[in-house]
C-alpha positions as CSV (number, residue, x, y, z in Angstrom):
1,M,9.7,31.1,-2.3
2,R,9.6,28.2,0.2
3,V,9.4,24.7,-1.1
4,H,7.9,21.9,1.0
5,R,8.9,18.4,0.1
6,A,6.2,15.7,0.4
7,R,7.3,12.4,1.7
8,A,6.2,9.5,-0.3
9,E,7.8,6.6,1.6
10,V,5.7,5.5,4.5
11,T,7.4,3.0,6.8
12,I,5.7,0.3,8.7
13,G,6.1,2.3,11.9
14,M,4.5,5.3,10.3
15,Y,1.7,3.2,8.9
16,K,1.0,1.8,12.3
17,E,0.6,5.3,13.8
18,M,-1.4,6.6,10.8
19,R,-3.9,3.7,10.9
20,K,-4.9,4.7,14.5
21,A,-6.0,8.2,13.3
22,H,-9.7,9.0,13.0
23,P,-10.6,9.1,9.3
24,A,-11.9,12.7,9.6
25,S,-8.8,14.0,11.2
26,P,-6.0,15.6,9.1
27,T,-3.8,12.5,9.7
28,G,-6.7,10.2,8.8
29,Q,-7.3,12.1,5.6
30,Q,-3.6,11.9,4.7
31,F,-3.6,8.2,5.4
32,I,-6.6,7.6,3.2
33,A,-5.0,9.8,0.4
34,Y,-1.7,7.9,0.8
35,L,-3.4,4.5,0.5
36,G,-5.4,5.7,-2.5
37,G,-2.2,6.9,-4.2
38,L,-0.4,3.7,-3.4
39,G,-3.2,1.6,-5.0
40,A,-3.4,3.9,-8.0
41,G,0.4,3.7,-8.5
42,I,0.6,-0.1,-8.2
43,S,-2.3,-0.4,-10.6
44,E,-0.7,1.9,-13.1
45,I,2.6,0.1,-12.9
46,T,0.8,-3.2,-13.5
47,A,-1.1,-1.9,-16.5
48,M,2.0,-0.3,-18.0
49,S,4.0,-3.4,-17.5
50,E,1.4,-5.5,-19.4
51,K,1.2,-2.9,-22.2
52,L,5.0,-3.1,-22.6
53,G,5.0,-6.9,-22.8
54,G,6.2,-7.4,-19.2
55,K,4.8,-9.3,-16.3
56,P,2.1,-7.6,-14.2
57,V,2.6,-7.1,-10.5
58,Y,-0.6,-8.9,-9.7
59,C,-3.6,-10.3,-11.7
60,A,-6.9,-9.3,-10.0
61,P,-10.2,-10.4,-11.3
62,G,-12.4,-8.2,-13.6
63,K,-12.6,-4.5,-12.7
64,F,-11.0,-4.9,-9.3
65,A,-9.9,-1.5,-7.8
66,L,-7.2,-1.0,-5.3
67,G,-9.0,1.6,-3.2
68,P,-7.8,2.8,0.2
69,E,-10.0,0.3,2.1
70,V,-8.7,-2.7,0.0
71,I,-5.1,-1.6,0.4
72,K,-5.5,-1.2,4.2
73,S,-7.2,-4.6,4.5
74,I,-4.4,-6.3,2.5
75,L,-1.7,-4.5,4.4
76,D,-3.2,-5.2,7.8
77,R,-3.5,-8.9,6.9
78,E,0.0,-9.1,5.6
79,L,1.6,-7.1,8.5
80,T,-0.3,-9.2,11.0
81,K,0.9,-12.4,9.3
82,L,4.5,-11.1,9.6
83,G,4.0,-10.0,13.2
84,A,4.9,-6.4,12.2
85,L,1.8,-4.8,13.9
86,E,2.9,-6.1,17.3
87,S,6.6,-5.7,17.0
88,T,8.9,-2.7,16.3
89,K,11.4,-4.9,14.5
90,F,9.9,-4.0,11.0
91,D,9.1,-0.3,11.7
92,K,11.9,1.1,9.5
93,Y,10.9,-0.8,6.4
94,H,8.6,0.6,3.7
95,V,5.0,-0.7,3.5
96,T,5.3,-1.2,-0.3
97,S,7.2,-4.4,-0.1
98,P,4.8,-6.4,2.1
99,L,1.9,-4.9,0.0
100,V,3.4,-6.1,-3.3
101,I,4.2,-9.5,-1.8
102,A,0.6,-9.8,-0.5
103,L,-0.9,-8.8,-3.9
104,K,1.2,-11.3,-5.8
105,Q,0.1,-14.1,-3.3
106,Q,-3.5,-13.1,-3.2
107,Y,-3.9,-12.3,-7.0
108,P,-1.3,-14.5,-8.7
109,C,-0.9,-14.4,-12.5
110,N,-1.2,-17.9,-14.0
């Protein structure tokens, strides 16, 4: 039996390439699925942290959902602010760090 390993870590360089893909293409579909999974994972970690008495990662209003479009918008804005979309300097870093930083800044917990 052959086992294929899925790669969960997407670097900023990979993100920049994937975001260019047409949404209906296989790469575009993978990109959308990755962003959806990233949002679901961060939301689950935040909820679990609160249930266990810890601090949430972010505090969004109401029934806010971190869907693929929201994640892409937040990441694009943060990566633009960092200059990471125009430069290769950040390409080896994972996209999760700038995403978490942006979520904490955009939806702070008071």
